[in-house]
C-alpha positions in Angstrom: 146.3 63.3 101.4 144.5 63.8 104.7 144.2 67.5 104.0 142.8 66.9 100.5 139.9 64.8 102.0 139.3 67.5 104.6 139.1 70.1 101.9 136.7 68.1 99.8 134.5 67.5 102.8 134.5 71.2 103.7 133.7 72.2 100.1 130.8 69.7 99.8 129.3 71.0 103.1 129.5 74.6 102.1 128.0 74.2 98.6 124.5 75.5 98.1 121.7 72.9 98.1 120.5 71.8 94.7 116.8 71.8 95.7 115.3 75.2 95.0 112.9 74.8 97.9 115.9 74.4 100.3 117.6 77.5 98.7 114.4 79.4 99.1 114.7 78.9 102.9 117.9 80.9 102.6 116.1 83.7 100.9 117.4 82.9 97.4 115.8 84.9 94.6 117.2 82.5 92.0 115.4 79.7 93.8 112.2 81.7 93.7 112.6 82.1 89.9 113.2 78.4 89.5 110.0 77.6 91.4 108.1 80.2 89.4 108.9 78.4 86.2 106.6 75.5 87.3 103.6 78.0 87.3 101.1 75.4 88.6 99.5 74.4 91.8 102.8 72.9 92.9 104.5 76.3 92.9 101.7 77.8 94.9 102.0 75.1 97.5 105.7 75.5 97.8 105.5 79.2 98.3 102.5 78.9 100.7 104.5 76.6 102.9 107.1 79.4 103.5 104.7 82.2 104.5 104.8 81.5 108.3 106.9 83.4 110.7 109.1 80.4 111.2 110.2 80.5 107.5 112.5 83.5 108.2 114.4 84.6 105.1 112.1 82.6 102.8 109.1 84.8 103.6 109.9 87.7 101.2 110.8 85.5 98.2 107.6 83.4 98.9 105.5 86.6 99.0 107.0 87.8 95.7 106.5 84.5 94.0 102.9 84.2 95.1 102.2 87.7 93.9 103.4 86.8 90.5 101.3 83.7 90.5 98.2 85.6 91.8 97.6 87.0 88.4 96.8 83.5 87.1 96.0 81.4 90.2 93.3 82.5 92.6 94.7 80.2 95.4 97.9 82.3 95.3 96.0 85.4 96.0 94.0 83.7 98.8 97.3 82.7 100.4 98.6 86.3 100.3 95.6 88.1 101.7 96.0 87.0 105.3 99.5 88.4 105.3 98.0 91.9 105.1 97.2 91.4 108.8 100.6 90.0 109.8 102.1 91.4 112.9 105.3 92.2 111.1 105.3 95.6 109.4 107.8 94.5 106.8 105.6 91.5 105.8 102.5 93.7 105.6 104.3 96.3 103.5 105.9 93.8 101.1 102.6 92.0 100.6 100.7 95.2 100.0 103.4 96.5 97.7 103.5 93.3 95.6 99.8 93.2 95.3 99.6 96.9 94.3 102.4 96.5 91.8 100.4 93.8 90.0 97.2 96.0 90.0 94.9 93.2 91.1 91.4 94.5 91.5 90.4 91.9 94.1 92.7 93.7 96.6 90.5 96.8 97.0 88.7 95.5 100.2 92.2 94.9 101.8 93.3 98.4 100.8 90.3 99.9 102.6 91.2 98.0 105.7 94.9 99.0 105.5 94.1 102.6 105.0 93.8 102.8 108.8 96.9 100.7 109.5 99.0 102.0 112.5 102.1 102.2 110.3 102.2 105.5 108.3 104.0 104.0 105.3 101.5 101.2 104.9 98.6 103.7 105.4 100.0 106.0 102.8 100.6 103.2 100.2 97.0 101.9 100.7 95.5 105.4 100.4 97.6 106.1 97.3 96.5 102.9 95.7 92.8 103.5 96.6 93.0 106.9 95.1 94.3 105.4 91.8 91.5 102.8 91.8 88.9 105.6 92.5 90.3 107.5 89.5 89.8 104.4 87.3 93.6 103.8 87.0 94.3 100.3 88.1 98.0 100.6 87.4 100.1 100.7 90.5 101.9 103.7 92.0 105.0 101.7 91.4 104.4 101.2 87.7 103.7 104.8 86.9 106.4 106.2 89.2 104.2 108.3 91.4 106.3 107.5 94.5 109.5 108.8 92.9 110.6 112.2 94.0 110.2 115.0 91.4 113.5 115.7 89.6 
């Protein structure tokens, strides 16, 4: 009987938290999708709380969630733009890629700034996207497959 209680205690401790915000801290994309279903200012606030460096694994799902919301909610875009200057190359690249994927025209000034980024991949992505905008094609390089190698 003592073993059964121990097993139940262990099982309850290892179960994933029910709150999507707590699961977002663990980097859960399912939690990101649950929060996205709310689609309002509450979802923007939840994601924005997880943009700091201390958020760890929650940063990428939060960036992805805010990028989805940025099409409808200007405060989501405002929360993302400072991340284009983040010290982490991965965060800068993910933010830029998410914004380019959505083809948001408000991002053009940030693209100009990132076209001189020290990281070659970020610089290339920004320049590719600026070239598309200059040609009048707002669609992203990701949407039209320009970054895929030729078969």
